[in-house]
MDAnalysis code that builds the backbone (N, CA, C; Angstrom):
import MDAnalysis as mda
import numpy as np

u = mda.Universe.empty(171, n_residues=57, atom_resindex=np.repeat(np.arange(57), 3), trajectory=True)
u.add_TopologyAttr("name", ["N", "CA", "C"] * 57)
u.add_TopologyAttr("resid", np.arange(1, 58))
u.add_TopologyAttr("resname", ["MET", "SER", "LYS", "VAL", "LYS", "ILE", "ILE", "SER", "ILE", "ILE", "TYR", "ALA", "ILE", "GLY", "ILE", "ILE", "ILE", "GLY", "ALA", "LEU", "PHE", "PHE", "ASN", "VAL", "TRP", "GLY", "ALA", "ASP", "THR", "SER", "PRO", "LEU", "LYS", "THR", "LEU", "SER", "VAL", "PHE", "ALA", "TRP", "THR", "VAL", "ILE", "PHE", "ILE", "VAL", "ALA", "LEU", "PHE", "PHE", "VAL", "ASP", "LYS", "ASN", "GLU", "ARG", "LYS"])
u.atoms.positions = np.array([
    [-11.381, -11.168, -24.125],
    [-12.553, -11.970, -23.839],
    [-12.076, -13.383, -23.493],
    [-12.635, -13.937, -22.445],
    [-12.199, -15.259, -22.005],
    [-12.766, -16.344, -22.918],
    [-12.137, -17.493, -22.863],
    [-12.561, -18.614, -23.703],
    [-13.941, -19.124, -23.306],
    [-14.271, -19.033, -22.014],
    [-15.585, -19.482, -21.559],
    [-16.683, -18.613, -22.177],
    [-16.458, -17.315, -22.249],
    [-17.441, -16.424, -22.858],
    [-17.598, -16.708, -24.346],
    [-16.491, -16.972, -25.018],
    [-16.540, -17.273, -26.449],
    [-17.320, -18.561, -26.697],
    [-17.059, -19.586, -25.900],
    [-17.778, -20.852, -26.047],
    [-19.259, -20.663, -25.756],
    [-19.583, -19.864, -24.754],
    [-20.985, -19.616, -24.421],
    [-21.711, -18.870, -25.533],
    [-21.037, -17.924, -26.153],
    [-21.638, -17.183, -27.257],
    [-21.875, -18.103, -28.454],
    [-20.908, -18.965, -28.763],
    [-21.070, -19.914, -29.862],
    [-22.225, -20.867, -29.581],
    [-22.348, -21.319, -28.342],
    [-23.449, -22.212, -27.964],
    [-24.797, -21.511, -28.137],
    [-24.890, -20.280, -27.660],
    [-26.142, -19.530, -27.769],
    [-26.519, -19.286, -29.230],
    [-25.540, -18.957, -30.053],
    [-25.809, -18.759, -31.478],
    [-26.305, -20.056, -32.110],
    [-25.709, -21.175, -31.737],
    [-26.159, -22.464, -32.250],
    [-27.576, -22.795, -31.847],
    [-27.933, -22.491, -30.603],
    [-29.300, -22.735, -30.135],
    [-30.289, -21.835, -30.875],
    [-29.929, -20.584, -31.083],
    [-30.813, -19.651, -31.802],
    [-30.996, -20.094, -33.256],
    [-29.913, -20.501, -33.902],
    [-30.008, -20.992, -35.279],
    [-30.887, -22.237, -35.343],
    [-30.711, -23.142, -34.383],
    [-31.547, -24.340, -34.345],
    [-33.012, -24.015, -34.150],
    [-33.297, -23.030, -33.337],
    [-34.689, -22.658, -33.058],
    [-35.335, -21.955, -34.251],
    [-34.604, -21.063, -34.883],
    [-35.201, -20.254, -35.945],
    [-35.205, -20.934, -37.313],
    [-34.106, -21.572, -37.664],
    [-33.979, -22.098, -39.023],
    [-34.295, -23.584, -39.147],
    [-34.047, -24.352, -38.103],
    [-34.279, -25.792, -38.174],
    [-35.530, -26.222, -37.430],
    [-36.242, -25.276, -36.811],
    [-37.502, -25.532, -36.122],
    [-37.379, -26.692, -35.129],
    [-36.356, -26.626, -34.306],
    [-36.076, -27.711, -33.357],
    [-37.157, -27.814, -32.294],
    [-37.739, -26.694, -31.905],
    [-38.755, -26.710, -30.859],
    [-40.173, -26.646, -31.436],
    [-40.328, -27.080, -32.679],
    [-41.647, -27.082, -33.297],
    [-42.497, -28.241, -32.786],
    [-43.730, -28.253, -33.225],
    [-44.668, -29.283, -32.782],
    [-44.337, -30.650, -33.365],
    [-43.720, -30.681, -34.520],
    [-43.410, -31.951, -35.179],
    [-41.916, -32.280, -35.101],
    [-41.383, -32.257, -33.910],
    [-39.963, -32.517, -33.705],
    [-39.677, -34.012, -33.811],
    [-38.679, -34.344, -34.599],
    [-38.297, -35.739, -34.771],
    [-37.246, -36.118, -33.726],
    [-37.048, -37.406, -33.520],
    [-35.999, -37.834, -32.580],
    [-34.602, -37.364, -32.995],
    [-34.373, -37.228, -34.287],
    [-33.075, -36.746, -34.758],
    [-32.823, -35.307, -34.314],
    [-33.836, -34.466, -34.396],
    [-33.693, -33.077, -33.934],
    [-33.437, -33.034, -32.430],
    [-34.143, -33.869, -31.692],
    [-33.961, -33.907, -30.241],
    [-32.549, -34.345, -29.882],
    [-32.070, -35.371, -30.555],
    [-30.710, -35.848, -30.287],
    [-29.654, -34.839, -30.718],
    [-29.926, -34.080, -31.768],
    [-28.947, -33.082, -32.202],
    [-28.799, -31.966, -31.174],
    [-29.911, -31.539, -30.575],
    [-29.842, -30.513, -29.521],
    [-29.136, -31.084, -28.298],
    [-29.426, -32.331, -27.965],
    [-28.757, -32.972, -26.836],
    [-27.254, -33.074, -27.091],
    [-26.866, -33.458, -28.291],
    [-25.445, -33.568, -28.636],
    [-24.770, -32.196, -28.580],
    [-25.449, -31.150, -29.061],
    [-24.898, -29.798, -29.023],
    [-24.641, -29.358, -27.584],
    [-25.549, -29.704, -26.675],
    [-25.393, -29.364, -25.267],
    [-24.247, -30.158, -24.636],
    [-24.114, -31.415, -24.994],
    [-23.013, -32.235, -24.475],
    [-21.668, -31.683, -24.946],
    [-21.594, -31.302, -26.204],
    [-20.355, -30.705, -26.725],
    [-20.031, -29.421, -25.965],
    [-21.045, -28.615, -25.673],
    [-20.854, -27.378, -24.914],
    [-20.303, -27.671, -23.523],
    [-20.875, -28.647, -22.837],
    [-20.435, -28.977, -21.476],
    [-19.010, -29.520, -21.483],
    [-18.685, -30.368, -22.439],
    [-17.327, -30.915, -22.536],
    [-16.327, -29.796, -22.844],
    [-16.684, -28.889, -23.743],
    [-15.800, -27.763, -24.061],
    [-15.570, -26.884, -22.842],
    [-16.628, -26.612, -22.087],
    [-16.470, -25.818, -20.867],
    [-15.553, -26.517, -19.863],
    [-15.699, -27.816, -19.735],
    [-14.865, -28.576, -18.804],
    [-13.389, -28.452, -19.173],
    [-13.058, -28.665, -20.448],
    [-11.658, -28.624, -20.847],
    [-11.081, -27.212, -20.818],
    [-11.867, -26.215, -21.160],
    [-11.370, -24.841, -21.097],
    [-11.097, -24.448, -19.655],
    [-12.006, -24.797, -18.754],
    [-11.821, -24.478, -17.340],
    [-10.620, -25.232, -16.777],
    [-10.454, -26.468, -17.190],
    [-9.321, -27.278, -16.729],
    [-8.002, -26.666, -17.190],
    [-7.949, -26.196, -18.443],
    [-6.712, -25.599, -18.971],
    [-6.446, -24.220, -18.405],
    [-7.490, -23.465, -18.043],
    [-7.280, -22.134, -17.475],
    [-6.779, -22.201, -16.038],
    [-7.075, -23.273, -15.342],
    [-6.629, -23.397, -13.956],
    [-5.148, -23.775, -13.842],
    [-4.568, -24.274, -14.908],
    [-3.152, -24.670, -14.855],
    [-2.231, -23.498, -14.858],
])
C-alpha cells in the first residue's frame, strides 16, 4: 500500500471521528472546532506534499 493511500485513510478516519464523537459539524460549532478541522486538513495537505516529493526522488 502506498504512503499516499495510508495518509488518506488516516485523514478520513480523523474526519469521521471528528464528525461522530466531537460533533464538529453540529449546529453549535465553536471557532476552536472549526480551526481544528482546518488544521487537520492543512496537516493532510502538507503530508501529501512531502510524501509525493519523496516518492518522486
